N, C-alpha and C positions, 0 to 999 in steps of 0.2 A: 495176683501181684499187680496186675493192671489197675484193679479197683483200689488197692492200697495206694498206688502211685497217684491216681486221680484224686483220692481223698486227701493225700498230703498236699497236692497242688491246690485243692480247695482251701486248705488251712493256710497255705502261703498266700493265696489270693486275699483271704480274709485279713491276714496280718498286714499286707500291703495297703489294702483299702482303709483299715482303721488307723494305721500309722500315718498315711498321707493326710487323712482327715483330721486327726487329733494331735499329731506330733508327740504321742505318748507311746512307750513300749507296750506291746499287746500281750496279755496273758490268756491262758486257756479258758478261764472262766468267762472272760469278755467275749471270746470267740463263740462259745456255746450260747451265750445270751443274745448276741447280736446277729449271728448268722445261723441259718437253719441247715446245719450240716447233718443232722440226724444221728450223731454219735455222742458218746459221753465225754466228760472232761478228761477222764483217764486216757481215752483213745486219742484225744487232741494233744494231750501232754506227750504221749508216746510219739505221735507224728511230729510234734515240734522238736523233740529230742533228735529224731532222725534228720529233720530238715537242718538242724543246727550242726549235726555231725557232718552233713554233706556240704555245708558252707552256704546254705541259702538264707539263713537267719542267724542272728547273733544276740548275745545278752549284753546290753550296755551296763557297765558298772555293776552294782549289786541289785539292780532292778529284777523283779520277778518276771517281767515281760520280755518280749523279744522284738527286734526290729529287723527289717530286710537288709541283706548285704547287696552289694553291686550284682553279685551272681544271682541273688534272688529276684532283684528287679529285672535282670536280663531274661530269666525264665518267664517271669510274668509278662513282659513285653512280647517275647517271642510267641507266647501262646494266647495273645489277645485275639479272641474270636470275634469280638464285637467292638467297634469303635463307637463311642457315644455320639449319636448324630446331633448336629446343631438344630435348634428349634427353627421353625419357619420364621419367627420374629428375628432371630439372630442372623439367619441367611439374608433376610430383607435388609437388615441394618447394614450388613457387610456390603451388599450390592449398592445400596443408596450412597453409603459413605465413600466407597471407592469410585463409583461412577461420577461423583462430583469433582474428581481430580482434574485439574486443568491441563497438566502436562506430565511427562514422565517423572520429574522431580516430585511433583505434588502427589502423584499416585503412590510412589514409593514411601514418601513420608507418612502418608495416610495409612499405608499398609503396616508400617512399623508401629504406629500409635494403636492401630486396631489390634494387632497381634499381642502387644503388651497388655492392653486392656482385657482381651478375651482370656489370656492365659495367666495374667498376673506374674509374668516372668520378663526377662530381658528379651527383646525382639531385635532381630537383625535381618536386613535385606541387602543383597548385593546388587549393584547396578548391572544392567544387561551386559553380558560378555560379548565381545566384539569379534570373536574368532570367526564366526560365520555371518556376521552382519554385512549387509550390502547398503550402498547408498541409494536411497529412494529418490532424493531430489536435492539440488543445491540451488538456493535462491541467492541472488546478488542484489542488494538493496542500496541505492545511493543515499548516503546521509547528508553529504555536502558534495559539491563538484569535485573535491579532492579526497573524499573519504567514503569507503564502502562498508557495508555490513554483509558478512557471509553467514548464511543460515544453512547448516548441514543437517539433513533429516535422513535417518537410517530406517531400515525396514523393521527394526526391533524397538522403535519408539524413541530412540535418542534424538534430541534436538540440541545442536551445538552452535552457538553464535560467537562470531569473532569480528572485530573491526580491523580495517586495513587503511592505513594512511598511505596514499599513493604518491605524495610528494609533488604532484602536478594535477592540473585539472583535466578531467575526462568528460566527453560528451555523453548524452543519453544513448546515442548510437553505439559508442564504445562499450558502455555498460551492457547493452543488449548482446554485443558480440562476445564479451567476456562470459556472460551467462551461458551463451550457446556453446562456446568452446569448453568451458568447465563441465557442463552437464554431459557433453559428448564424451568427455574423458572419464567421468565418474559414475554416471547413472547406471544402476543395476550391477555394479562391480563390487566385489569384496573390498574392504577398506584398504588392505595392504596393496592390492592390485591397483586400486584407484589412486593411492598415494604415489606409486611408481609412475603411473601415467601422467599425473599432475606435474610431477617433478620434471618430466620431459617437455612440457608445453612451451616454456620460454624459447627453447632452441628451435621450435617449429613454428613459432608465431610470426605474423607480419611485424615489420619493424616498428610501426607506430603503436602497437600493443605490447611490445616486449617489456618495457620498463614497468608498466602496470601489472603485467602477468608475473614478472619476477617477484614483486611485492606480494601479490595475491597468493601465488603458489607457495611461497615460503610459509605464510600463515596457515594455508590450507593443509599442507603436508603435515605440519605439527598437529593439527586437529585430527586428521585421519590416522596418524600414527600413535596418538595417545591411547591409554588403556583405562578407561573409566571402570572396567570390570574390577579394578582394584579399589574402587570407591564403595563405601558402605554407608548405610543409614542404620543407626543404632537408637533404640528407645527403651524406656522402662527400666533403666539401670537401678533406679531407686527401689524397684520391687525386690531386689536381692536383699536390701537392708531390712525388709520387714521381718525376716526370720534369720537373724544372725546365728542362732543355734544350729542351723543347717550347715554352717560353714565354720566349724570349730577351728579357730586360728588361721583360717585361709580366705576369709572374705576379701581382705585387702589384696591378696594375690590375684583373686578372681577379677576384681575390679581393675587392677593394673593390666591384667592379660587382655581384658576386653578393650582397653585403650589401644592395644597394638593390633593394627589392621591385619598383619600377617597371621597372627594367631586366629583371629576370627575367620579369615579367608580359609584357613586350614580346616576349621570346623565345618565350613560349607562345601568343602572340596568333594565330599562324597555324593553331592547332589548331581547326578549325571543324567538321570532319566526323569522326564516330566511326570510328576505325580507319585514318584517312588519315595516313601518316607525312610529316612535313616535315623536310628536312635543310638547314640553313644552314651554309655552309662559309666560314670566314675572313672575307674582305672582304664577304661577303653579309650579315653581321650589321650591323644598323643602328647599334648602339652602338659607338663607336670602341674602348672598353675591351675589347670582346669579339672583336676582329678577329683574334686569334690562336687562337680556339676554333672548334669545330664544335658545333652544337646539333641534336640529334635529338629531335623532339617529336611528340606525338600527342594527339588529343582522346579522353578516355575517357567511356564511357557506352554504353547500349544503343541506344535509339531516337533519342536526342539527346545532344549533347555536354554533359556535366556540368561538365567542367573540363579543363585541360591537364596533361600530364606529359611529362617528357623527361629527357635527360641533357646535360651540358655537359662537353666534354673538349677535348684538343688536336686539331688537324686531322689529326694522325697517329693515326687511330682505327680500330679494327676495325669498319668500317661494317656489314658483314653481321651480325655477332654482336650489335652494339649495337641495330640496327634490330629484330632478332628478339626481343631481351629487352624492349625498350620496348613493342613490339606485344603480346607475351604478357602482361606485367604489366598493361597498360591493359585488355586483354580481360578478364582475371580480375577486376580492380577493378570494371569496368563490370557484370559478371555479379553480383558480390557486392552492390553497391549497388542493383542492379535488384531483387534478391530480398529486400531488407529493407524 
């Protein structure tokens, strides 16, 4: 029985490989000719009949061939024993391209472009989540005697710049004192804690700094309390339109869903552990508009998840190649942000 089950899985794997490659329903004759299974066409036909009965493959229209169902793709993905490794040239290209990123925004934009190119699907990257982020440093830069720039740097690579109009002139000495007071309240603290401490500063400050601190802390609390984890970078949407047949009657719905950040954030929500790949296939997607797609996602980061990234494409997807690309890009992005 085990041998028969293994043989049927080999037949399913052959159908998945050929259908992903050619987008044509696969018949028993083609399987025998293209795949060295060591059995006759009659045996393959019997195995296909069993696979169809069990819901792993289906017959589209009046075609003699079969195509995988969502259930068939799920079994295939769950039993992937080997992930197609990226070539040395691909790994070098990823490293070089991402290392050239000048800041967090640039690194994430490059990541999306790279993922979209490698997988030929839609790529999406979530900005670092701030739940566990801490303030690394707060720089106060005088732009004019009455205007400052605040540069907030977190330990997960976020850099946020805000300008503050003070309404009055301050001295260089006052700017130094502001910088010292603000860093004492924020450095090394989680953002929510830092925001609470910053909000208390005006009441505790010397009279001559109070007006400036009120204006500075108002802007800074907004910056600390915002949630850029709700920001996403999306790329490669045009890749979906290359094979409209993969989305019979639903491509417009998919494109509209991708425009809704809430939907895409939900797709990445399963990314909880760095390096752990999640694959959602067809009907497994919670949002009805996305049920003709598959989503391969992962959490990026070194010691903890900073955010999620992944690709969205048709269920007819090169799962081994896509998983390898998503994992590699996430790994390099985690390394780059960890080192900054």
